C-alpha positions as CSV (number, residue, x, y, z in Angstrom):
1,M,-16.1,-6.8,-11.4
2,P,-16.9,-4.5,-14.6
3,T,-15.5,-1.3,-14.9
4,S,-17.9,1.8,-13.9
5,V,-17.1,5.2,-16.2
6,A,-18.8,8.5,-16.7
7,A,-18.2,9.8,-20.4
8,D,-19.5,12.8,-22.4
9,L,-16.9,13.6,-25.2
10,S,-17.1,14.9,-28.2
11,F,-14.5,14.6,-31.3
12,E,-13.3,15.3,-34.7
13,L,-11.5,13.0,-37.1
14,D,-9.8,14.5,-40.1
15,R,-10.0,12.9,-43.4
16,P,-7.8,13.7,-46.3
17,G,-9.4,15.2,-49.2
18,Q,-13.1,14.4,-47.3
19,P,-15.2,16.1,-44.8
20,P,-14.2,15.3,-41.1
21,V,-15.8,12.6,-39.1
22,R,-17.6,13.9,-36.0
23,G,-19.1,12.1,-33.0
24,R,-19.8,11.9,-29.4
25,L,-19.4,9.5,-26.7
26,T,-21.9,9.7,-23.6
27,G,-22.9,7.3,-21.0
28,S,-22.6,5.9,-17.7
29,A,-21.7,3.0,-15.6
30,N,-20.6,0.2,-18.0
31,R,-22.6,1.3,-20.9
32,L,-21.8,3.8,-23.5
33,T,-23.3,5.0,-26.7
34,L,-21.0,6.6,-29.8
35,D,-23.2,8.6,-31.9
36,V,-21.4,9.4,-35.3
37,D,-22.5,11.4,-38.1
38,E,-21.6,9.2,-41.0
39,P,-22.7,5.7,-40.7
40,G,-20.0,4.2,-42.9
41,A,-16.9,6.2,-41.2
42,F,-15.5,3.4,-39.4
43,A,-16.0,0.7,-42.1
44,G,-12.8,1.3,-44.1
45,S,-10.8,-1.8,-45.2
46,G,-8.2,-1.3,-42.5
47,D,-10.7,-0.5,-39.8
48,A,-12.0,-4.0,-39.0
49,G,-8.9,-5.2,-37.2
50,V,-9.0,-1.9,-35.0
51,V,-12.9,-2.7,-34.3
52,R,-12.3,-6.2,-33.1
53,A,-9.5,-5.1,-30.8
54,A,-11.6,-2.5,-29.6
55,G,-14.3,-5.0,-28.7
56,A,-11.9,-7.4,-26.9
57,A,-10.5,-4.7,-24.9
58,L,-14.1,-3.3,-23.9
59,A,-15.3,-7.1,-23.0
60,A,-12.1,-7.7,-20.9
61,R,-13.3,-4.4,-18.5
62,G,-17.1,-5.5,-18.5
63,L,-17.6,-2.6,-21.0
64,T,-20.2,-2.2,-23.8
65,V,-20.3,0.9,-26.4
66,R,-23.6,1.0,-28.6
67,V,-22.6,2.7,-32.2
68,V,-25.3,4.5,-33.5
69,S,-25.8,7.1,-36.2
70,G,-28.8,9.1,-35.6
71,D,-31.6,6.8,-35.0
72,L,-29.6,4.0,-36.9
73,H,-28.4,1.1,-34.7
74,L,-24.8,0.2,-36.4
75,I,-23.3,-2.3,-33.8
76,T,-22.5,-3.0,-30.2
77,L,-18.9,-3.7,-29.0
78,G,-17.7,-5.1,-25.8
79,A,-19.3,-7.6,-23.3
80,V,-22.5,-8.7,-25.6
81,R,-23.7,-11.9,-26.5
82,V,-23.2,-12.6,-30.1
83,P,-24.9,-15.3,-32.3
84,W,-23.1,-17.7,-34.2
85,W,-23.7,-16.4,-37.4
86,Q,-22.5,-13.3,-36.5
87,R,-19.3,-14.5,-35.4
88,R,-18.7,-16.0,-38.8
89,V,-19.3,-12.7,-40.4
90,T,-17.3,-10.3,-38.0
91,R,-14.8,-13.1,-36.9
92,S,-15.1,-11.5,-33.2
93,R,-17.1,-12.9,-30.3
94,H,-17.3,-9.0,-29.2
95,I,-19.3,-7.4,-31.8
96,R,-22.9,-7.7,-32.2
97,L,-24.6,-6.1,-35.6
98,G,-27.3,-3.7,-34.6
99,S,-29.6,-4.1,-37.3
100,V,-29.7,-5.4,-41.0
101,R,-29.7,-1.6,-42.4
102,G,-26.6,-0.9,-40.2
103,A,-24.6,-4.3,-41.8
104,W,-25.8,-3.1,-45.3
105,T,-24.4,0.6,-44.8
106,A,-21.0,-1.0,-43.5
107,A,-20.7,-3.3,-46.3
108,R,-21.4,-0.7,-49.0
109,S,-18.7,1.5,-47.6
110,R,-16.4,-1.5,-47.6
111,A,-17.1,-2.4,-51.1
112,G,-16.9,0.9,-51.9
113,G,-13.3,1.0,-51.0
114,A,-13.8,3.4,-48.2
115,E,-10.3,4.6,-46.4
116,S,-9.4,3.8,-43.1
117,V,-10.4,6.2,-40.2
118,L,-8.9,4.5,-37.2
119,P,-5.4,4.6,-36.3
120,D,-3.8,1.4,-37.1
121,A,-1.0,-0.7,-35.5
122,A,1.7,1.2,-37.2
123,M,0.6,4.6,-35.3
124,L,0.9,2.8,-32.0
125,P,3.8,3.1,-29.7
126,P,6.1,0.0,-29.5
127,T,5.1,-2.3,-27.1
128,T,7.3,-3.6,-24.4
129,L,9.5,-6.3,-24.6
130,W,8.7,-9.7,-23.1
131,P,9.9,-11.0,-20.9
132,I,10.0,-7.7,-18.7
133,V,13.5,-8.3,-17.6
134,P,14.0,-5.3,-15.3
135,T,10.9,-5.8,-13.4
136,F,10.8,-9.4,-13.1
137,V,14.4,-10.2,-12.2
138,R,15.0,-12.7,-9.5
139,P,16.3,-10.8,-6.9
140,V,19.9,-11.8,-5.7
141,R,20.1,-13.0,-2.1
142,R,23.3,-11.3,-0.5
143,S,24.7,-13.2,2.3
144,P,24.3,-11.2,5.6
145,T,27.2,-9.5,6.9
146,T,28.2,-8.1,10.3
147,T,29.3,-4.8,12.1
148,H,32.1,-6.8,13.2
149,D,35.2,-5.1,11.8
150,P,38.7,-5.6,13.5
151,A,39.4,-3.9,16.4
152,R,39.2,-0.2,16.1
153,G,37.7,-0.2,12.6
154,G,35.3,2.8,11.3
155,S,37.9,5.6,12.0
156,P,36.3,6.5,15.7
157,R,36.6,10.0,16.4
158,L,34.8,13.1,18.3
159,V,34.1,16.3,16.5
160,L,33.5,19.4,18.5
161,E,30.6,21.7,17.5
162,K,31.2,25.3,17.2
163,E,29.0,28.0,16.3
164,R,31.1,30.5,14.9
165,L,33.9,29.1,12.2
166,W,36.2,31.7,10.5
167,A,36.4,31.5,6.6
168,G,38.2,28.1,5.8
169,E,38.3,27.0,9.3
170,R,36.9,23.4,10.1
171,Q,35.5,21.7,13.0
172,P,38.1,20.3,15.3
173,V,38.5,16.4,15.2
174,Y,40.0,14.5,17.9
175,W,40.6,10.9,16.7
176,L,40.4,8.3,19.3
177,E,43.8,6.1,18.6
178,G,44.6,5.3,22.4
179,D,42.8,2.9,24.6
180,R,42.0,6.1,26.9
181,T,41.2,9.7,25.5
182,T,41.1,12.3,28.2
183,I,38.9,15.3,28.2
184,G,39.2,18.6,30.3
185,S,41.0,21.7,30.6
186,G,44.5,20.3,31.9
187,P,47.5,20.3,29.9
188,D,47.5,16.8,29.9
189,C,44.3,16.2,28.5
190,D,44.0,14.6,25.1
191,V,41.0,17.3,24.6
192,R,41.6,20.3,26.0
193,L,38.6,22.8,26.0
194,P,38.3,25.9,28.5
195,G,35.8,25.9,31.6
196,L,36.1,22.3,32.2
197,L,37.6,20.4,35.3
198,D,41.3,19.3,34.8
199,L,40.1,15.9,34.3
200,H,36.4,16.1,33.1
201,A,35.7,13.2,31.5
202,V,37.1,10.0,29.8
203,V,36.4,7.8,26.8
204,R,37.5,4.4,27.0
205,H,38.0,1.5,24.5
206,D,37.0,-1.4,26.1
207,D,37.4,-5.1,25.5
208,D,34.4,-5.7,23.4
209,D,35.5,-2.9,21.0
210,E,33.4,-0.2,22.4
211,F,33.6,3.1,23.0
212,V,32.2,4.3,26.3
213,V,32.5,7.6,28.1
214,L,32.8,7.9,32.1
215,S,32.2,11.2,34.1
216,R,35.2,12.3,36.2
217,G,33.3,14.6,38.3
218,G,32.3,17.1,35.6
219,L,28.7,17.4,34.2
220,T,28.6,14.9,31.3
221,R,25.8,14.5,29.2
222,V,25.0,11.6,26.3
223,H,21.9,13.1,24.4
224,G,20.8,15.1,27.3
225,A,20.9,12.2,29.9
226,A,23.5,12.6,32.6
227,V,26.3,9.9,32.6
228,T,26.5,8.3,36.0
229,G,28.3,5.2,35.4
230,R,29.4,4.2,31.8
231,Q,27.6,5.1,28.5
232,V,28.3,3.2,25.2
233,L,28.7,5.6,22.1
234,R,27.2,5.0,19.0
235,T,27.6,7.0,16.0
236,G,25.9,10.3,15.9
237,A,25.9,10.3,19.6
238,R,25.7,13.9,21.1
239,L,28.4,14.0,24.1
240,E,28.0,17.2,26.1
241,V,30.9,18.2,28.6
242,G,30.2,21.2,30.3
243,E,29.2,24.0,27.9
244,H,30.6,22.2,24.8
245,V,29.3,19.5,22.6
246,L,31.2,16.7,21.2
247,A,29.6,14.4,18.3
248,F,31.1,10.7,18.3
249,Y,31.3,9.3,14.9
250,R,32.1,5.8,13.9
251,E,31.3,4.2,10.5
252,E,28.5,2.1,10.5
253,H,30.1,-1.0,9.1
254,A,32.1,-1.0,12.3
255,D,29.5,0.2,14.7
256,H,28.5,-2.8,16.5
257,G,24.9,-1.3,17.3
258,R,24.3,-1.4,13.4
259,P,23.7,-5.1,12.6
260,H,24.4,-6.3,8.9
261,G,26.5,-3.5,8.4
262,G,24.1,-0.6,8.2
263,R,20.6,0.3,8.1
264,I,19.3,-2.2,5.3
265,G,15.8,-2.3,7.0
266,G,15.3,1.6,7.7
267,E,15.3,3.2,11.2
268,L,12.3,1.1,12.1
269,G,12.8,-1.9,10.1
270,R,13.3,-5.1,11.5
271,Q,16.9,-6.1,11.5
272,L,18.1,-9.7,11.5
273,P,20.2,-11.0,14.1
274,Q,24.0,-11.0,13.2
275,E,26.9,-13.8,14.5
276,P,28.2,-13.7,17.9
277,R,30.6,-11.0,18.0
278,P,34.5,-12.3,17.7
279,S,37.0,-11.6,20.8
280,H,38.9,-8.4,20.6
281,R,40.6,-8.6,23.7
282,G,44.0,-7.2,24.0
283,P,46.1,-5.8,26.6
284,E,44.4,-4.5,29.5
285,D,43.4,-0.9,29.4
286,P,45.4,1.3,31.9
287,P,43.4,2.1,35.1
288,D,41.4,5.5,35.0
289,L,43.4,8.0,37.2
């Protein structure tokens, strides 16, 4: 499908020691007209190669440019039909001579030693190296990994959210090191918070290397939903006990809810299945009291 353009461009090319060359490019769709004020302006000894390259580039896009000087038709570049004898003269399949007068004008300018006006390859930026190694490198296939870290991997912890912190104070962190972490206001609780029941909730590390929360009579929520039985905690879970908020964190490479060691496909990406989880069974957890 040919390229469609709309052009109305005026330009001026300076020449050392000579008057500048002025022209105007107009047209629409795939047919353009270039009107120059000097017929032999682009007939210098070094311009032929640039003109041939321009004709090939225009033809590749289905465009034609009719070059004129007033009422004198010089040449037509691009997607044109060229007689065989003209191809011998111009050494191009994309340059059609407009008239005998135009061809004579160009030949006279070349014979007179007219200097080149069009930029040559030395003025162009360097081309991209081939092959384009950074672009076409064959992707390296990495073997799938799993989130089945050894038991207790990923530094599981609870972080208390506090609205007001003193200068230099940090959010309290409670590391889940035992098989049973108690939350409440009683003196024996691992996480002691005011306003809770003596034993408000329990976070257990079960035989499947999961950390689950169980309510012990007090209001306990995970992401706003009340906990009625047991609720598995995933990294980033929001645990609400009474008026306090605790955030559960576990590095994603050990959080069994994240296949292949993290979000390689994004939150909504398709996650490939991983191998079955090895047994992390150890001594029986002590009963909840």
